[in-house]
C-alpha positions as CSV (number, residue, x, y, z in Angstrom):
1,M,-23.4,7.4,3.7
2,P,-20.3,9.6,3.0
3,S,-21.1,13.3,2.4
4,H,-18.7,13.5,-0.7
5,P,-19.3,11.5,-3.8
6,Y,-15.6,10.4,-3.9
7,L,-14.2,10.6,-0.3
8,T,-15.3,9.0,3.0
9,D,-15.8,11.3,5.8
10,E,-12.6,10.0,7.2
11,E,-10.5,10.6,3.9
12,L,-11.9,14.2,3.9
13,A,-11.0,14.8,7.5
14,L,-7.5,13.6,6.5
15,L,-7.3,16.1,3.8
16,N,-8.5,18.9,6.1
17,E,-5.8,17.9,8.6
18,L,-3.0,19.3,6.1
19,C,-4.4,22.8,6.2
20,R,-5.6,22.9,9.8
21,Q,-2.4,24.3,11.1
22,D,-2.0,28.2,10.5
23,E,1.5,27.8,9.2
24,P,2.2,27.8,5.6
25,Q,3.7,24.5,4.1
26,A,2.4,22.5,7.1
27,Q,3.2,18.7,6.8
28,L,0.8,15.9,8.1
29,N,2.4,12.9,9.5
30,L,1.1,9.6,8.7
31,P,2.2,6.1,10.1
32,L,2.8,3.6,7.5
33,V,2.9,-0.2,8.1
34,L,5.2,-1.7,5.4
35,D,6.7,-5.1,4.7
36,A,10.4,-5.1,5.8
37,S,11.4,-6.3,2.5
38,I,10.4,-3.1,0.6
39,G,12.9,-1.0,2.6
40,P,15.7,-1.5,0.2
41,L,13.5,-0.2,-2.7
42,L,12.5,2.9,-0.7
43,D,16.1,3.7,-0.2
44,Q,16.7,3.8,-3.8
45,A,13.7,5.7,-4.7
46,T,14.3,9.4,-5.8
47,R,10.7,10.5,-5.5
48,L,7.7,9.1,-3.6
49,E,4.1,10.2,-4.3
50,L,0.7,9.4,-3.1
51,K,-2.0,9.9,-5.8
52,L,-5.6,10.5,-5.1
53,E,-8.2,10.7,-7.9
54,L,-11.5,12.5,-7.4
55,G,-13.4,12.1,-10.9
56,D,-11.2,14.2,-13.2
57,I,-9.1,15.8,-10.6
58,K,-5.7,14.2,-9.4
59,L,-4.0,15.2,-6.4
60,I,-0.4,14.1,-6.2
61,F,1.2,14.6,-2.7
62,P,4.9,14.3,-2.2
63,V,6.0,11.8,0.4
64,A,9.0,11.9,2.6
65,L,9.8,9.0,4.7
66,K,11.5,9.8,8.2
67,H,12.6,6.4,9.2
68,P,13.4,4.3,6.2
69,V,14.2,0.5,6.4
70,A,12.0,0.1,9.4
71,S,8.8,-1.9,9.2
72,Q,6.9,0.9,11.0
73,E,7.5,4.2,8.9
74,Q,6.7,7.7,9.6
75,A,5.7,9.5,6.3
76,E,5.3,13.2,5.9
77,L,2.8,14.5,3.2
78,S,2.8,18.2,2.1
79,S,0.5,20.0,-0.2
80,P,-0.1,18.4,-3.4
81,S,-0.1,19.2,-7.0
82,I,-3.6,19.3,-8.4
83,I,-4.2,18.2,-11.9
84,T,-7.5,18.3,-13.9
85,N,-8.0,16.0,-16.9
86,T,-10.8,17.7,-19.0
87,G,-9.5,17.1,-22.5
88,H,-5.8,17.5,-21.6
89,P,-4.1,17.4,-18.0
90,R,-3.4,20.9,-16.6
91,A,-2.9,22.5,-13.4
92,W,-6.3,22.9,-11.4
93,R,-7.5,26.7,-11.2
94,L,-8.8,28.2,-8.0
95,P,-11.6,30.2,-9.2
96,N,-11.9,33.8,-7.9
97,P,-9.3,33.6,-5.3
98,Q,-9.9,36.0,-2.4
99,H,-7.6,38.4,-0.5
100,L,-4.9,38.5,-3.2
101,Q,-3.1,41.5,-4.8
102,L,-1.0,42.1,-7.6
103,V,1.5,44.8,-7.2
104,Q,3.7,46.7,-9.9
105,P,7.6,47.3,-9.2
106,N,6.5,51.0,-8.5
107,G,4.3,50.0,-5.7
108,R,1.2,50.5,-7.4
109,P,-1.6,47.8,-7.5
110,L,-1.9,46.2,-10.9
111,A,-5.4,47.3,-12.4
112,A,-6.6,43.8,-12.8
113,E,-8.8,41.2,-11.1
114,I,-7.5,37.6,-10.7
115,R,-10.2,35.4,-12.2
116,D,-8.6,32.1,-11.6
117,L,-5.0,31.2,-10.2
118,S,-3.0,27.8,-10.5
119,T,0.4,27.0,-9.3
120,N,2.0,28.0,-12.8
121,G,-0.5,30.7,-14.2
122,M,-3.5,32.7,-13.8
123,R,-6.4,34.6,-15.9
124,L,-6.6,38.4,-15.3
125,L,-9.7,40.7,-16.1
126,S,-8.9,44.3,-16.9
127,R,-10.4,47.5,-18.3
128,R,-7.4,47.8,-20.6
129,S,-4.5,45.7,-22.1
130,L,-1.9,44.7,-19.5
131,F,0.8,44.1,-22.0
132,G,2.2,46.5,-24.5
133,L,5.2,45.9,-26.8
134,H,6.5,43.5,-24.3
135,S,5.2,40.0,-23.4
136,N,6.7,40.0,-19.9
137,K,5.8,41.8,-16.8
138,R,7.2,41.7,-13.4
139,V,4.7,41.9,-10.4
140,T,4.5,40.8,-6.6
141,L,1.6,38.6,-5.6
142,R,0.6,39.4,-2.1
143,L,-1.0,36.3,-0.7
144,G,-1.7,38.0,2.8
145,Q,-0.3,40.3,5.1
146,D,3.1,38.5,5.3
147,Q,3.4,36.5,2.2
148,E,4.7,37.8,-1.2
149,L,6.0,36.1,-4.1
150,T,7.9,37.7,-7.0
151,L,6.4,36.7,-10.6
152,Q,7.7,37.2,-14.0
153,L,4.3,37.0,-15.9
154,R,4.6,35.7,-19.5
155,L,1.8,36.4,-21.8
156,V,0.0,33.4,-23.2
157,R,-2.8,35.2,-24.8
158,Q,-5.2,38.0,-24.3
159,H,-8.8,38.7,-25.6
160,K,-10.5,42.0,-25.9
161,G,-14.2,41.9,-25.0
162,L,-16.8,44.5,-25.2
163,Q,-15.8,46.1,-22.0
164,F,-12.9,44.0,-20.6
165,W,-9.6,42.4,-21.4
166,L,-9.4,38.7,-20.5
167,T,-5.4,37.7,-20.4
168,A,-3.8,34.5,-19.7
169,V,-0.4,34.5,-18.1
170,R,2.3,31.7,-17.1
171,F,5.0,32.0,-14.5
172,E,7.7,29.9,-12.8
173,L,8.4,30.0,-9.2
174,S,11.4,28.8,-7.1
175,M,11.0,25.6,-5.1
176,A,10.2,27.4,-1.8
177,D,7.7,29.9,-3.5
178,S,6.1,27.1,-5.5
179,R,5.4,25.2,-2.1
180,T,3.8,28.4,-0.7
181,L,1.6,28.9,-3.7
182,S,0.7,25.2,-3.7
183,D,-0.3,25.4,-0.1
184,F,-2.6,28.5,-1.0
185,V,-4.2,26.8,-4.0
186,F,-4.8,23.6,-2.0
187,R,-6.3,25.5,0.9
188,G,-8.8,27.1,-1.7
189,F,-9.4,23.6,-3.2
190,L,-10.5,22.2,0.3
191,E,-12.6,25.2,1.0
192,Q,-14.6,24.4,-2.2
193,I,-14.9,20.9,-1.1
194,N,-16.1,21.8,2.3
195,K,-18.7,24.3,1.0
196,G,-20.0,21.5,-1.1
197,Q,-20.4,19.5,2.3
198,E,-22.6,22.3,3.8
199,P,-26.4,21.3,3.7
C-alpha cells in the first residue's frame, strides 16, 4: 500500500528527485515515448505542461522537450506552480517558512515574521503596522546565504489584533527570480509531504 493517499511511492520518489540536487532551479529529465505523428503538434505548441492533482492541490510543471519530432523524447521538468482550490484557486502558501529574512533598503531587518509565503505574496506578523501612508514597500528577501530577491511589496490588507498586526502583501518577480522562489516553495511543499510520511 502506498504511504501517501494520492501518490504511489514511485511517484513521490519522482517528485523528490526534482529537489535532490543542491542547485536551485534543478531540472529533472524524463524519457517519454510518444507516437511519431504527434511530433508536428509538439513543434507548434507554445507551452507544454504536466499537471498533477493531489486532492485540492494542483501542481503544474513546465515541460521542455529536448529532441522534438523523434519518437523517443527527452523532457525536462522544472519546479511547478502549486495551486490550491479551497473555494477559489490561489497560489499554495508555505506555512512558517524557515531561514528567511526580510531586509529593508537601509540594511536593517524588517521587524516582521513571515507567517506563510507563496510565489506571489506572503502574510506577515508584526508588533506594529508595517505600512504608513504608502501602500508599497521595497525589501530584500534572503532565502539563504547566497540567494536574495528584491521585492516591491504591495499592501493587500492589514488587521490589528490585540498584540500583533497581520499584514497580507503581494509582489511580482522577474522570470529568473520567480523560478528561484518557485523552487524554494516547492522544496517546502515536498518537505511537508515527506514529514507526513514519517511513522
